[in-house]
PDB file of N, H, CA, C and O in Angstrom:
ATOM      1  N   MET A   1      75.435 -87.953 -97.693  1.00  0.00           N
ATOM      2  CA  MET A   1      76.667 -88.212 -96.976  1.00  0.00           C
ATOM      3  C   MET A   1      76.446 -87.903 -95.492  1.00  0.00           C
ATOM      4  O   MET A   1      75.883 -86.862 -95.151  1.00  0.00           O
ATOM      5  N   ASP A   2      76.884 -88.794 -94.620  1.00  0.00           N
ATOM      6  H   ASP A   2      77.341 -89.640 -94.897  1.00  0.00           H
ATOM      7  CA  ASP A   2      76.723 -88.609 -93.187  1.00  0.00           C
ATOM      8  C   ASP A   2      77.663 -87.516 -92.684  1.00  0.00           C
ATOM      9  O   ASP A   2      78.786 -87.382 -93.171  1.00  0.00           O
ATOM     10  N   PRO A   3      77.196 -86.731 -91.699  1.00  0.00           N
ATOM     11  CA  PRO A   3      78.101 -85.717 -91.136  1.00  0.00           C
ATOM     12  C   PRO A   3      79.200 -86.385 -90.309  1.00  0.00           C
ATOM     13  O   PRO A   3      79.008 -87.479 -89.778  1.00  0.00           O
ATOM     14  N   ASP A   4      80.336 -85.726 -90.206  1.00  0.00           N
ATOM     15  H   ASP A   4      80.491 -84.837 -90.637  1.00  0.00           H
ATOM     16  CA  ASP A   4      81.416 -86.210 -89.359  1.00  0.00           C
ATOM     17  C   ASP A   4      80.936 -86.165 -87.916  1.00  0.00           C
ATOM     18  O   ASP A   4      80.239 -85.232 -87.517  1.00  0.00           O
ATOM     19  N   THR A   5      81.309 -87.174 -87.132  1.00  0.00           N
ATOM     20  H   THR A   5      81.875 -87.932 -87.455  1.00  0.00           H
ATOM     21  CA  THR A   5      80.842 -87.242 -85.757  1.00  0.00           C
ATOM     22  C   THR A   5      81.988 -87.040 -84.771  1.00  0.00           C
ATOM     23  O   THR A   5      83.163 -87.198 -85.103  1.00  0.00           O
ATOM     24  N   CYS A   6      81.611 -86.694 -83.582  1.00  0.00           N
ATOM     25  H   CYS A   6      80.656 -86.566 -83.313  1.00  0.00           H
ATOM     26  CA  CYS A   6      82.536 -86.451 -82.472  1.00  0.00           C
ATOM     27  C   CYS A   6      83.382 -87.697 -82.199  1.00  0.00           C
ATOM     28  O   CYS A   6      82.902 -88.824 -82.329  1.00  0.00           O
ATOM     29  N   SER A   7      84.637 -87.484 -81.822  1.00  0.00           N
ATOM     30  H   SER A   7      85.026 -86.569 -81.716  1.00  0.00           H
ATOM     31  CA  SER A   7      85.563 -88.573 -81.521  1.00  0.00           C
ATOM     32  C   SER A   7      85.423 -89.122 -80.097  1.00  0.00           C
ATOM     33  O   SER A   7      86.042 -90.134 -79.767  1.00  0.00           O
ATOM     34  N   ALA A   8      84.626 -88.474 -79.259  1.00  0.00           N
ATOM     35  H   ALA A   8      84.124 -87.653 -79.528  1.00  0.00           H
ATOM     36  CA  ALA A   8      84.441 -88.961 -77.890  1.00  0.00           C
ATOM     37  C   ALA A   8      83.758 -90.326 -77.925  1.00  0.00           C
ATOM     38  O   ALA A   8      82.847 -90.555 -78.721  1.00  0.00           O
ATOM     39  N   LYS A   9      84.201 -91.215 -77.067  1.00  0.00           N
ATOM     40  H   LYS A   9      84.940 -91.030 -76.420  1.00  0.00           H
ATOM     41  CA  LYS A   9      83.682 -92.582 -77.031  1.00  0.00           C
ATOM     42  C   LYS A   9      82.162 -92.588 -76.870  1.00  0.00           C
ATOM     43  O   LYS A   9      81.627 -92.015 -75.920  1.00  0.00           O
ATOM     44  N   GLY A  10      81.481 -93.237 -77.798  1.00  0.00           N
ATOM     45  H   GLY A  10      81.915 -93.703 -78.569  1.00  0.00           H
ATOM     46  CA  GLY A  10      80.040 -93.388 -77.741  1.00  0.00           C
ATOM     47  C   GLY A  10      79.231 -92.206 -78.232  1.00  0.00           C
ATOM     48  O   GLY A  10      78.007 -92.301 -78.331  1.00  0.00           O
ATOM     49  N   CYS A  11      79.878 -91.095 -78.542  1.00  0.00           N
ATOM     50  H   CYS A  11      80.872 -91.018 -78.462  1.00  0.00           H
ATOM     51  CA  CYS A  11      79.158 -89.894 -78.980  1.00  0.00           C
ATOM     52  C   CYS A  11      78.877 -89.988 -80.478  1.00  0.00           C
ATOM     53  O   CYS A  11      79.760 -90.335 -81.263  1.00  0.00           O
ATOM     54  N   GLN A  12      77.660 -89.681 -80.859  1.00  0.00           N
ATOM     55  H   GLN A  12      76.943 -89.399 -80.221  1.00  0.00           H
ATOM     56  CA  GLN A  12      77.270 -89.669 -82.271  1.00  0.00           C
ATOM     57  C   GLN A  12      76.870 -88.274 -82.744  1.00  0.00           C
ATOM     58  O   GLN A  12      76.294 -88.122 -83.821  1.00  0.00           O
ATOM     59  N   ALA A  13      77.177 -87.252 -81.935  1.00  0.00           N
ATOM     60  H   ALA A  13      77.645 -87.375 -81.060  1.00  0.00           H
ATOM     61  CA  ALA A  13      76.818 -85.876 -82.278  1.00  0.00           C
ATOM     62  C   ALA A  13      77.684 -85.379 -83.435  1.00  0.00           C
ATOM     63  O   ALA A  13      78.831 -85.802 -83.583  1.00  0.00           O
ATOM     64  N   PRO A  14      77.137 -84.488 -84.246  1.00  0.00           N
ATOM     65  CA  PRO A  14      77.940 -83.920 -85.340  1.00  0.00           C
ATOM     66  C   PRO A  14      79.138 -83.148 -84.792  1.00  0.00           C
ATOM     67  O   PRO A  14      79.043 -82.473 -83.766  1.00  0.00           O
ATOM     68  N   ALA A  15      80.245 -83.257 -85.479  1.00  0.00           N
ATOM     69  H   ALA A  15      80.322 -83.805 -86.312  1.00  0.00           H
ATOM     70  CA  ALA A  15      81.464 -82.546 -85.079  1.00  0.00           C
ATOM     71  C   ALA A  15      81.341 -81.061 -85.398  1.00  0.00           C
ATOM     72  O   ALA A  15      80.856 -80.676 -86.461  1.00  0.00           O
ATOM     73  N   ALA A  16      81.788 -80.241 -84.458  1.00  0.00           N
ATOM     74  H   ALA A  16      82.182 -80.554 -83.594  1.00  0.00           H
ATOM     75  CA  ALA A  16      81.807 -78.792 -84.649  1.00  0.00           C
ATOM     76  C   ALA A  16      83.235 -78.245 -84.565  1.00  0.00           C
ATOM     77  O   ALA A  16      83.494 -77.110 -84.965  1.00  0.00           O
ATOM     78  N   TRP A  17      84.164 -79.065 -84.039  1.00  0.00           N
ATOM     79  H   TRP A  17      83.953 -79.987 -83.714  1.00  0.00           H
ATOM     80  CA  TRP A  17      85.532 -78.612 -83.784  1.00  0.00           C
ATOM     81  C   TRP A  17      86.555 -79.652 -84.232  1.00  0.00           C
ATOM     82  O   TRP A  17      86.293 -80.854 -84.197  1.00  0.00           O
ATOM     83  N   GLN A  18      87.708 -79.176 -84.650  1.00  0.00           N
ATOM     84  H   GLN A  18      87.921 -78.199 -84.678  1.00  0.00           H
ATOM     85  CA  GLN A  18      88.861 -80.027 -84.921  1.00  0.00           C
ATOM     86  C   GLN A  18      89.900 -79.747 -83.842  1.00  0.00           C
ATOM     87  O   GLN A  18      90.325 -78.607 -83.655  1.00  0.00           O
ATOM     88  N   LEU A  19      90.297 -80.790 -83.142  1.00  0.00           N
ATOM     89  H   LEU A  19      89.951 -81.715 -83.294  1.00  0.00           H
ATOM     90  CA  LEU A  19      91.373 -80.679 -82.163  1.00  0.00           C
ATOM     91  C   LEU A  19      92.625 -81.224 -82.838  1.00  0.00           C
ATOM     92  O   LEU A  19      92.755 -82.428 -83.055  1.00  0.00           O
ATOM     93  N   GLN A  20      93.529 -80.335 -83.162  1.00  0.00           N
ATOM     94  H   GLN A  20      93.423 -79.357 -82.986  1.00  0.00           H
ATOM     95  CA  GLN A  20      94.742 -80.703 -83.885  1.00  0.00           C
ATOM     96  C   GLN A  20      95.849 -80.945 -82.867  1.00  0.00           C
ATOM     97  O   GLN A  20      96.110 -80.105 -82.005  1.00  0.00           O
ATOM     98  N   TRP A  21      96.494 -82.103 -82.977  1.00  0.00           N
ATOM     99  H   TRP A  21      96.281 -82.785 -83.677  1.00  0.00           H
ATOM    100  CA  TRP A  21      97.460 -82.499 -81.962  1.00  0.00           C
ATOM    101  C   TRP A  21      98.569 -83.323 -82.577  1.00  0.00           C
ATOM    102  O   TRP A  21      98.469 -83.774 -83.718  1.00  0.00           O
ATOM    103  N   ASN A  22      99.627 -83.514 -81.808  1.00  0.00           N
ATOM    104  H   ASN A  22      99.708 -83.148 -80.881  1.00  0.00           H
ATOM    105  CA  ASN A  22     100.644 -84.496 -82.153  1.00  0.00           C
ATOM    106  C   ASN A  22     101.337 -84.965 -80.883  1.00  0.00           C
ATOM    107  O   ASN A  22     101.381 -84.255 -79.879  1.00  0.00           O
ATOM    108  N   ASN A  23     101.870 -86.162 -80.951  1.00  0.00           N
ATOM    109  H   ASN A  23     101.834 -86.738 -81.767  1.00  0.00           H
ATOM    110  CA  ASN A  23     102.651 -86.730 -79.865  1.00  0.00           C
ATOM    111  C   ASN A  23     104.106 -86.536 -80.262  1.00  0.00           C
ATOM    112  O   ASN A  23     104.570 -87.187 -81.198  1.00  0.00           O
ATOM    113  N   PRO A  24     104.841 -85.661 -79.582  1.00  0.00           N
ATOM    114  CA  PRO A  24     106.212 -85.362 -80.004  1.00  0.00           C
ATOM    115  C   PRO A  24     107.154 -86.559 -79.933  1.00  0.00           C
ATOM    116  O   PRO A  24     108.221 -86.534 -80.547  1.00  0.00           O
ATOM    117  N   LYS A  25     106.786 -87.596 -79.203  1.00  0.00           N
ATOM    118  H   LYS A  25     105.919 -87.616 -78.705  1.00  0.00           H
ATOM    119  CA  LYS A  25     107.621 -88.798 -79.165  1.00  0.00           C
ATOM    120  C   LYS A  25     107.428 -89.657 -80.415  1.00  0.00           C
ATOM    121  O   LYS A  25     108.272 -90.493 -80.736  1.00  0.00           O
ATOM    122  N   LEU A  26     106.318 -89.447 -81.114  1.00  0.00           N
ATOM    123  H   LEU A  26     105.632 -88.768 -80.853  1.00  0.00           H
ATOM    124  CA  LEU A  26     106.002 -90.259 -82.290  1.00  0.00           C
ATOM    125  C   LEU A  26     105.965 -89.493 -83.601  1.00  0.00           C
ATOM    126  O   LEU A  26     106.236 -90.061 -84.659  1.00  0.00           O
ATOM    127  N   HIS A  27     105.632 -88.207 -83.543  1.00  0.00           N
ATOM    128  H   HIS A  27     105.412 -87.745 -82.684  1.00  0.00           H
ATOM    129  CA  HIS A  27     105.384 -87.429 -84.754  1.00  0.00           C
ATOM    130  C   HIS A  27     106.386 -86.286 -84.920  1.00  0.00           C
ATOM    131  O   HIS A  27     106.901 -85.747 -83.940  1.00  0.00           O
ATOM    132  N   THR A  28     106.647 -85.933 -86.159  1.00  0.00           N
ATOM    133  H   THR A  28     106.229 -86.370 -86.955  1.00  0.00           H
ATOM    134  CA  THR A  28     107.476 -84.756 -86.426  1.00  0.00           C
ATOM    135  C   THR A  28     106.707 -83.512 -85.974  1.00  0.00           C
ATOM    136  O   THR A  28     105.478 -83.546 -85.909  1.00  0.00           O
ATOM    137  N   PRO A  29     107.404 -82.415 -85.661  1.00  0.00           N
ATOM    138  CA  PRO A  29     106.720 -81.221 -85.116  1.00  0.00           C
ATOM    139  C   PRO A  29     105.620 -80.654 -86.016  1.00  0.00           C
ATOM    140  O   PRO A  29     104.643 -80.100 -85.511  1.00  0.00           O
ATOM    141  N   GLU A  30     105.760 -80.781 -87.325  1.00  0.00           N
ATOM    142  H   GLU A  30     106.553 -81.231 -87.735  1.00  0.00           H
ATOM    143  CA  GLU A  30     104.752 -80.207 -88.230  1.00  0.00           C
ATOM    144  C   GLU A  30     103.532 -81.125 -88.437  1.00  0.00           C
ATOM    145  O   GLU A  30     102.510 -80.673 -88.953  1.00  0.00           O
ATOM    146  N   ARG A  31     103.624 -82.372 -88.051  1.00  0.00           N
ATOM    147  H   ARG A  31     104.454 -82.739 -87.632  1.00  0.00           H
ATOM    148  CA  ARG A  31     102.525 -83.328 -88.232  1.00  0.00           C
ATOM    149  C   ARG A  31     101.363 -82.978 -87.325  1.00  0.00           C
ATOM    150  O   ARG A  31     101.560 -82.653 -86.154  1.00  0.00           O
ATOM    151  N   ARG A  32     100.156 -83.042 -87.858  1.00  0.00           N
ATOM    152  H   ARG A  32      99.996 -83.306 -88.810  1.00  0.00           H
ATOM    153  CA  ARG A  32      98.959 -82.791 -87.059  1.00  0.00           C
ATOM    154  C   ARG A  32      97.977 -83.940 -87.236  1.00  0.00           C
ATOM    155  O   ARG A  32      97.539 -84.236 -88.348  1.00  0.00           O
ATOM    156  N   LYS A  33      97.643 -84.574 -86.135  1.00  0.00           N
ATOM    157  H   LYS A  33      97.998 -84.333 -85.232  1.00  0.00           H
ATOM    158  CA  LYS A  33      96.563 -85.542 -86.088  1.00  0.00           C
ATOM    159  C   LYS A  33      95.312 -84.740 -85.740  1.00  0.00           C
ATOM    160  O   LYS A  33      95.414 -83.644 -85.190  1.00  0.00           O
ATOM    161  N   VAL A  34      94.145 -85.272 -86.052  1.00  0.00           N
ATOM    162  H   VAL A  34      94.063 -86.162 -86.499  1.00  0.00           H
ATOM    163  CA  VAL A  34      92.905 -84.534 -85.809  1.00  0.00           C
ATOM    164  C   VAL A  34      91.901 -85.427 -85.094  1.00  0.00           C
ATOM    165  O   VAL A  34      91.603 -86.533 -85.547  1.00  0.00           O
ATOM    166  N   TRP A  35      91.390 -84.941 -83.986  1.00  0.00           N
ATOM    167  H   TRP A  35      91.632 -84.044 -83.618  1.00  0.00           H
ATOM    168  CA  TRP A  35      90.207 -85.505 -83.351  1.00  0.00           C
ATOM    169  C   TRP A  35      89.087 -84.518 -83.583  1.00  0.00           C
ATOM    170  O   TRP A  35      89.303 -83.306 -83.568  1.00  0.00           O
ATOM    171  N   LEU A  36      87.890 -85.033 -83.799  1.00  0.00           N
ATOM    172  H   LEU A  36      87.714 -86.017 -83.811  1.00  0.00           H
ATOM    173  CA  LEU A  36      86.722 -84.182 -83.973  1.00  0.00           C
ATOM    174  C   LEU A  36      85.948 -84.120 -82.662  1.00  0.00           C
ATOM    175  O   LEU A  36      85.914 -85.094 -81.909  1.00  0.00           O
ATOM    176  N   ALA A  37      85.330 -82.978 -82.390  1.00  0.00           N
ATOM    177  H   ALA A  37      85.358 -82.187 -83.001  1.00  0.00           H
ATOM    178  CA  ALA A  37      84.581 -82.810 -81.146  1.00  0.00           C
ATOM    179  C   ALA A  37      83.282 -82.058 -81.395  1.00  0.00           C
ATOM    180  O   ALA A  37      83.220 -81.136 -82.207  1.00  0.00           O
ATOM    181  N   CYS A  38      82.251 -82.476 -80.677  1.00  0.00           N
ATOM    182  H   CYS A  38      82.301 -83.225 -80.017  1.00  0.00           H
ATOM    183  CA  CYS A  38      81.013 -81.707 -80.639  1.00  0.00           C
ATOM    184  C   CYS A  38      81.199 -80.611 -79.582  1.00  0.00           C
ATOM    185  O   CYS A  38      82.214 -80.579 -78.887  1.00  0.00           O
ATOM    186  N   ASP A  39      80.223 -79.725 -79.469  1.00  0.00           N
ATOM    187  H   ASP A  39      79.399 -79.751 -80.034  1.00  0.00           H
ATOM    188  CA  ASP A  39      80.324 -78.656 -78.471  1.00  0.00           C
ATOM    189  C   ASP A  39      80.417 -79.219 -77.052  1.00  0.00           C
ATOM    190  O   ASP A  39      81.141 -78.677 -76.217  1.00  0.00           O
ATOM    191  N   ASP A  40      79.690 -80.302 -76.774  1.00  0.00           N
ATOM    192  H   ASP A  40      79.101 -80.743 -77.452  1.00  0.00           H
ATOM    193  CA  ASP A  40      79.683 -80.879 -75.423  1.00  0.00           C
ATOM    194  C   ASP A  40      81.012 -81.511 -75.028  1.00  0.00           C
ATOM    195  O   ASP A  40      81.361 -81.510 -73.847  1.00  0.00           O
ATOM    196  N   HIS A  41      81.762 -82.052 -75.989  1.00  0.00           N
ATOM    197  H   HIS A  41      81.479 -82.052 -76.948  1.00  0.00           H
ATOM    198  CA  HIS A  41      83.003 -82.757 -75.671  1.00  0.00           C
ATOM    199  C   HIS A  41      84.275 -81.984 -76.012  1.00  0.00           C
ATOM    200  O   HIS A  41      85.379 -82.480 -75.787  1.00  0.00           O
ATOM    201  N   ARG A  42      84.132 -80.791 -76.545  1.00  0.00           N
ATOM    202  H   ARG A  42      83.236 -80.388 -76.729  1.00  0.00           H
ATOM    203  CA  ARG A  42      85.321 -80.000 -76.882  1.00  0.00           C
ATOM    204  C   ARG A  42      86.228 -79.814 -75.665  1.00  0.00           C
ATOM    205  O   ARG A  42      87.441 -79.998 -75.766  1.00  0.00           O
ATOM    206  N   GLY A  43      85.666 -79.460 -74.546  1.00  0.00           N
ATOM    207  H   GLY A  43      84.681 -79.310 -74.465  1.00  0.00           H
ATOM    208  CA  GLY A  43      86.450 -79.203 -73.340  1.00  0.00           C
ATOM    209  C   GLY A  43      87.151 -80.436 -72.804  1.00  0.00           C
ATOM    210  O   GLY A  43      88.342 -80.389 -72.494  1.00  0.00           O
ATOM    211  N   SER A  44      86.421 -81.546 -72.692  1.00  0.00           N
ATOM    212  H   SER A  44      85.454 -81.584 -72.943  1.00  0.00           H
ATOM    213  CA  SER A  44      87.023 -82.751 -72.102  1.00  0.00           C
ATOM    214  C   SER A  44      88.094 -83.345 -73.009  1.00  0.00           C
ATOM    215  O   SER A  44      89.129 -83.802 -72.524  1.00  0.00           O
ATOM    216  N   LEU A  45      87.860 -83.344 -74.317  1.00  0.00           N
ATOM    217  H   LEU A  45      87.019 -82.973 -74.711  1.00  0.00           H
ATOM    218  CA  LEU A  45      88.882 -83.860 -75.235  1.00  0.00           C
ATOM    219  C   LEU A  45      90.103 -82.932 -75.265  1.00  0.00           C
ATOM    220  O   LEU A  45      91.241 -83.398 -75.317  1.00  0.00           O
ATOM    221  N   SER A  46      89.861 -81.625 -75.233  1.00  0.00           N
ATOM    222  H   SER A  46      88.937 -81.246 -75.190  1.00  0.00           H
ATOM    223  CA  SER A  46      90.970 -80.662 -75.189  1.00  0.00           C
ATOM    224  C   SER A  46      91.780 -80.826 -73.907  1.00  0.00           C
ATOM    225  O   SER A  46      93.010 -80.792 -73.936  1.00  0.00           O
ATOM    226  N   ASP A  47      91.091 -81.001 -72.791  1.00  0.00           N
ATOM    227  H   ASP A  47      90.092 -81.028 -72.768  1.00  0.00           H
ATOM    228  CA  ASP A  47      91.777 -81.207 -71.510  1.00  0.00           C
ATOM    229  C   ASP A  47      92.633 -82.468 -71.533  1.00  0.00           C
ATOM    230  O   ASP A  47      93.763 -82.461 -71.044  1.00  0.00           O
ATOM    231  N   PHE A  48      92.100 -83.547 -72.099  1.00  0.00           N
ATOM    232  H   PHE A  48      91.183 -83.553 -72.496  1.00  0.00           H
ATOM    233  CA  PHE A  48      92.832 -84.810 -72.186  1.00  0.00           C
ATOM    234  C   PHE A  48      94.126 -84.636 -72.978  1.00  0.00           C
ATOM    235  O   PHE A  48      95.197 -85.042 -72.527  1.00  0.00           O
ATOM    236  N   LEU A  49      94.019 -84.029 -74.162  1.00  0.00           N
ATOM    237  H   LEU A  49      93.148 -83.699 -74.528  1.00  0.00           H
ATOM    238  CA  LEU A  49      95.211 -83.825 -74.992  1.00  0.00           C
ATOM    239  C   LEU A  49      96.146 -82.792 -74.372  1.00  0.00           C
ATOM    240  O   LEU A  49      97.365 -82.961 -74.410  1.00  0.00           O
ATOM    241  N   GLY A  50      95.591 -81.731 -73.806  1.00  0.00           N
ATOM    242  H   GLY A  50      94.601 -81.594 -73.776  1.00  0.00           H
ATOM    243  CA  GLY A  50      96.400 -80.678 -73.200  1.00  0.00           C
ATOM    244  C   GLY A  50      97.201 -81.159 -72.007  1.00  0.00           C
ATOM    245  O   GLY A  50      98.344 -80.740 -71.822  1.00  0.00           O
ATOM    246  N   ALA A  51      96.620 -82.034 -71.190  1.00  0.00           N
ATOM    247  H   ALA A  51      95.692 -82.375 -71.340  1.00  0.00           H
ATOM    248  CA  ALA A  51      97.315 -82.554 -70.011  1.00  0.00           C
ATOM    249  C   ALA A  51      98.564 -83.349 -70.397  1.00  0.00           C
ATOM    250  O   ALA A  51      99.500 -83.468 -69.605  1.00  0.00           O
ATOM    251  N   ARG A  52      98.572 -83.879 -71.594  1.00  0.00           N
ATOM    252  H   ARG A  52      97.812 -83.782 -72.237  1.00  0.00           H
ATOM    253  CA  ARG A  52      99.707 -84.658 -72.081  1.00  0.00           C
ATOM    254  C   ARG A  52     100.674 -83.827 -72.922  1.00  0.00           C
ATOM    255  O   ARG A  52     101.711 -84.321 -73.366  1.00  0.00           O
ATOM    256  N   GLY A  53     100.319 -82.552 -73.136  1.00  0.00           N
ATOM    257  H   GLY A  53      99.477 -82.151 -72.775  1.00  0.00           H
ATOM    258  CA  GLY A  53     101.157 -81.677 -73.954  1.00  0.00           C
ATOM    259  C   GLY A  53     101.028 -81.939 -75.444  1.00  0.00           C
ATOM    260  O   GLY A  53     101.908 -81.567 -76.221  1.00  0.00           O
ATOM    261  N   PHE A  54      99.924 -82.583 -75.851  1.00  0.00           N
ATOM    262  H   PHE A  54      99.209 -82.884 -75.220  1.00  0.00           H
ATOM    263  CA  PHE A  54      99.737 -82.948 -77.252  1.00  0.00           C
ATOM    264  C   PHE A  54      98.938 -81.917 -78.052  1.00  0.00           C
ATOM    265  O   PHE A  54      99.137 -81.801 -79.261  1.00  0.00           O
ATOM    266  N   LEU A  55      98.046 -81.173 -77.413  1.00  0.00           N
ATOM    267  H   LEU A  55      97.884 -81.267 -76.430  1.00  0.00           H
ATOM    268  CA  LEU A  55      97.140 -80.272 -78.118  1.00  0.00           C
ATOM    269  C   LEU A  55      97.900 -79.106 -78.725  1.00  0.00           C
ATOM    270  O   LEU A  55      98.660 -78.428 -78.033  1.00  0.00           O
ATOM    271  N   LYS A  56      97.699 -78.873 -80.011  1.00  0.00           N
ATOM    272  H   LYS A  56      97.081 -79.424 -80.572  1.00  0.00           H
ATOM    273  CA  LYS A  56      98.369 -77.785 -80.722  1.00  0.00           C
ATOM    274  C   LYS A  56      97.404 -76.671 -81.112  1.00  0.00           C
ATOM    275  O   LYS A  56      97.765 -75.496 -81.069  1.00  0.00           O
ATOM    276  N   ASP A  57      96.164 -77.035 -81.498  1.00  0.00           N
ATOM    277  H   ASP A  57      95.870 -77.991 -81.533  1.00  0.00           H
ATOM    278  CA  ASP A  57      95.218 -76.019 -81.952  1.00  0.00           C
ATOM    279  C   ASP A  57      93.801 -76.580 -81.920  1.00  0.00           C
ATOM    280  O   ASP A  57      93.597 -77.788 -82.045  1.00  0.00           O
ATOM    281  N   VAL A  58      92.824 -75.689 -81.749  1.00  0.00           N
ATOM    282  H   VAL A  58      92.990 -74.708 -81.648  1.00  0.00           H
ATOM    283  CA  VAL A  58      91.414 -76.039 -81.846  1.00  0.00           C
ATOM    284  C   VAL A  58      90.796 -75.064 -82.837  1.00  0.00           C
ATOM    285  O   VAL A  58      90.847 -73.850 -82.643  1.00  0.00           O
ATOM    286  N   VAL A  59      90.212 -75.609 -83.903  1.00  0.00           N
ATOM    287  H   VAL A  59      90.171 -76.595 -84.061  1.00  0.00           H
ATOM    288  CA  VAL A  59      89.624 -74.783 -84.956  1.00  0.00           C
ATOM    289  C   VAL A  59      88.233 -75.308 -85.295  1.00  0.00           C
ATOM    290  O   VAL A  59      87.952 -76.487 -85.083  1.00  0.00           O
ATOM    291  N   PRO A  60      87.361 -74.450 -85.818  1.00  0.00           N
ATOM    292  CA  PRO A  60      86.039 -74.934 -86.238  1.00  0.00           C
ATOM    293  C   PRO A  60      86.174 -76.019 -87.308  1.00  0.00           C
ATOM    294  O   PRO A  60      87.064 -75.964 -88.156  1.00  0.00           O
ATOM    295  N   HIS A  61      85.292 -76.986 -87.253  1.00  0.00           N
ATOM    296  H   HIS A  61      84.569 -77.030 -86.564  1.00  0.00           H
ATOM    297  CA  HIS A  61      85.283 -78.072 -88.240  1.00  0.00           C
ATOM    298  C   HIS A  61      84.309 -77.726 -89.348  1.00  0.00           C
ATOM    299  O   HIS A  61      83.123 -77.505 -89.102  1.00  0.00           O
ATOM    300  N   ASP A  62      84.815 -77.680 -90.561  1.00  0.00           N
ATOM    301  H   ASP A  62      85.778 -77.859 -90.761  1.00  0.00           H
ATOM    302  CA  ASP A  62      83.950 -77.371 -91.711  1.00  0.00           C
ATOM    303  C   ASP A  62      83.773 -78.580 -92.624  1.00  0.00           C
ATOM    304  O   ASP A  62      83.160 -78.472 -93.686  1.00  0.00           O
ATOM    305  N   GLY A  63      84.301 -79.718 -92.220  1.00  0.00           N
ATOM    306  H   GLY A  63      84.800 -79.806 -91.358  1.00  0.00           H
ATOM    307  CA  GLY A  63      84.139 -80.934 -93.010  1.00  0.00           C
ATOM    308  C   GLY A  63      85.186 -81.137 -94.078  1.00  0.00           C
ATOM    309  O   GLY A  63      85.165 -82.151 -94.776  1.00  0.00           O
ATOM    310  N   SER A  64      86.113 -80.187 -94.224  1.00  0.00           N
ATOM    311  H   SER A  64      86.130 -79.363 -93.657  1.00  0.00           H
ATOM    312  CA  SER A  64      87.091 -80.297 -95.305  1.00  0.00           C
ATOM    313  C   SER A  64      88.330 -81.096 -94.930  1.00  0.00           C
ATOM    314  O   SER A  64      89.046 -81.563 -95.815  1.00  0.00           O
ATOM    315  N   THR A  65      88.603 -81.265 -93.625  1.00  0.00           N
ATOM    316  H   THR A  65      88.021 -80.886 -92.906  1.00  0.00           H
ATOM    317  CA  THR A  65      89.778 -82.014 -93.189  1.00  0.00           C
ATOM    318  C   THR A  65      89.334 -83.282 -92.477  1.00  0.00           C
ATOM    319  O   THR A  65      88.804 -83.212 -91.368  1.00  0.00           O
ATOM    320  N   PRO A  66      89.540 -84.437 -93.096  1.00  0.00           N
ATOM    321  CA  PRO A  66      89.118 -85.676 -92.440  1.00  0.00           C
ATOM    322  C   PRO A  66      90.001 -85.985 -91.230  1.00  0.00           C
ATOM    323  O   PRO A  66      91.183 -85.643 -91.229  1.00  0.00           O
ATOM    324  N   PRO A  67      89.442 -86.627 -90.204  1.00  0.00           N
ATOM    325  CA  PRO A  67      90.261 -87.006 -89.053  1.00  0.00           C
ATOM    326  C   PRO A  67      91.243 -88.091 -89.431  1.00  0.00           C
ATOM    327  O   PRO A  67      90.996 -88.876 -90.347  1.00  0.00           O
ATOM    328  N   GLU A  68      92.372 -88.135 -88.712  1.00  0.00           N
ATOM    329  H   GLU A  68      92.572 -87.498 -87.968  1.00  0.00           H
ATOM    330  CA  GLU A  68      93.371 -89.172 -88.945  1.00  0.00           C
ATOM    331  C   GLU A  68      93.280 -90.210 -87.855  1.00  0.00           C
ATOM    332  O   GLU A  68      94.039 -91.180 -87.860  1.00  0.00           O
TER     333      GLU A  68
END
């Protein structure tokens, strides 16, 4: 089985982090969407979601929660 990969455009690195987020205009408060990030893209993806007020949590990725 292939490892989960980073959600950054063009990145094929294995995911190490789950960036859990939601868009309050579209999602209920308890809903969590997930982007995966490698160590190199954790900061830039977090900054992108955070600037929009979407980022809710960043947790280590263990492969048990598939991205949405």
